[in-house]
N, C-alpha and C positions, 0 to 999 in steps of 0.2 A: 450276472452277479458274481461276486468274489466267493472263494471257497468257504472260509470260516474266519471268525474273529474270536479271540479269547480275551475276555475283559476281566481284570482283577482289581478288587479293592487294594489299597496300599497298606495302611496301618492295621496291623494285627492279622492280615491275610498274606500279603506278599512279604511282610516283615513279621518277625516273631513278637514284637511289642509295638504298641502305639507310641508314636513320638512324644505325645503329651505325658504318657506315663514315665518315659525316660526322663523328661524334664522335671516332673514332680519328684521322682526319686533322687535325681542328681542335685537339683538346685532348690526346690521348694520344700521338700520333705514334709514335716508335720503339718505346716500350714497348708501346703498344696493338697495333701491327702485329705485333710479335714474339709477343705473347700470342695474337693471332688465328691466326697461322701455326702455332704450337705446338698450339693447341687443335684445329685442323682435322685434324691428323695422326692423332688418336685418337678424337675426339668429334664429335658433330653440333652445329651452331649451334642451341643450345636456350635455355631460360629462364635456366639457370645462367650461361651465357656472356653473354647479354644483360645480366643484372643485374650482372655483373662490370664490363662495359664502361660501361653507362649509369650505374652507381653510382659510377664513378670520374671523373665530369666535373669536379667541384670548383668549381661555379659557383652563383650565386644562381638562384632560380626565374625571376626576370625575365630574366637572361642566357640561361638555357636556352630560355625562350619565344622569344627573338630567333632562336636557332638553329632552332627548330621552324618559325617563320614563313619561314625560308629554304629549307626542304626543297623541292627542285626536282621539281615534278610533270611527268609526261609532257606535252609542250607541247599535245597534243590531248586530254588527259584531261577537262578541264572541259567542252569542247564535246561530247565523247562522252557524258558523264554526262547532259547536257541532252538530247541526242538520244534516249537510252534512255528517259528520263522522259517526253519529249514523245510517244513512241510507245506509252506506256502500260506500259512495263516498270518493274520495281523494280530499283534499283541498290544492291548490297551491297558493303561492304568487309569482307573476311574476312582477319584478320591474326593472325599468331603473334607480333606485337609488342605494343604496348599502345595502348589508346584514349586514354591520356594525351596522346600527341603527335598522334595522328590527329584527334581531336575538335578540338584547338586549331588545327591547320592548316586543317581544313575551315571552322571559324568565321572564321579570318583571311581565307581566300579566298572567303568567303561562298557556300560550296557547301551547298545545302540539300536535304533530302529523301533523303539517303543513309543507309542503315542500316548501322551499324558493329557487327560481331561480332568482338570481340577480347578481350584481357585487361585488367583494371584496372591502374592504375599510380598511384604517389604520388611527390611530391617528398620526398626524404629525404637528409639529410647531404650536400647539395651535388650530388645526382644524382637519377636516376629509379629507382624500384624497381618492377618488374613483379610484380603479385600475382594469380597464376592462381586461378581459382575451382575448388577441388578437388571441390566438390559439384555442379558443372555436368555435365550429360549429355555435354557436348562436351570434358570435360577429358582431356588427354593427358599422361602422365608425361614424355614426351620434349619435345614442343614446347609444352606448356601448353594447346593447343587442337587438337582433332581436326577438321580441315577436311572430311574425307570425310564424317563424320557430319552436319555442318552442311548440306552439299550434298544428302546423301541425304534429310534432312528437308524441305529446300526443294523437292525434286522432288515431294513429296506435295502441295505448294501451287500449283505452277506447271506449265503445259503443257510448258515447256522451260526448262532452266537452263543458261546459258553460264558458263564459268569461265575466268579468265585468271590465269596465275601464272608464276613464274620459277625456283623452287628446290625443294629436297627436301620441305619442309613442305607444298608444294602438290600433291605427286604423287597422294596418295589422292583429293583433291578433283577433280583433273583426270580421273582415271579414273572417278570417280563421275558427273561432269557429262555432260549430253547432248552438248555440244560443248565441247572444251577449246582454248583459245588458249595457246600456250607460247612462251617466250623463254628465252634463256640456258641454265642447267643443266637446266631442266625439259624442254627439247627432247630432250636426250640421255637423260634418265631415262625418258621415255615411249617413245623409240625402242628402248631396250634391252628394254623390256617389250612391244614390238610393239603399242603403243597408238596409235590414231589421234589426231591433233591438227592444229591449224592454226597454223603458225609465224607469229610477228609480231615487229616491232621497235617499233612505236608504235601508239597507238590510232586513228590515221587508217586504218591497214590493217584493224583490227578493224571499224571503222565501215563501211568499204567492203564487207567480207565480209557483214555483216548487211544492209546496204543492198541489195546485189545479190540477196539472198535474201528480200527483202520484209519484214524484221523492223523496219526503221526507217521512220517516216513521212516 
């Protein structure tokens, strides 16, 4: 088996803000925020919601690319990814968003060797449409991708699998991982289920945790 894998959620975990929040603030503003607040009252943040928000941008693909390039990563994320890779670990991004913006941001930031597990996406009618693969073994009716199943399969390949996340779609993966790092809503969700986790605010803290335990060279 391989040594270890570090699996991270993208929006709100590896990045400082969810991409859909950036789109709401930049382009949709009052309408978008009201839609978000109304949606949260009765439904989960799922593919249907994301497609409504990302499909309402109303800009050219080039203009959207500029916004993607501005997505703010955790200030320690790039260094942390390199530390994991240098130590012989595999770094994965596991996202219930879309590889459409993840791949473009990674290319822009020249971040190499990261494996992205997410949903497809296309530019359509001035916005982005997420296209879940319903034939995938990891397909989820709610979130589009079942992160827990992905982590369970990775555990068959690696001695240990770490996972970092921040919200409800990450809950199953955090419970499945050997060690989970949690921030924001995920901390409360794991606490409610009496699940062990390591709280963190940025990837410098995660780096120190792994360093202290001999996982990073």
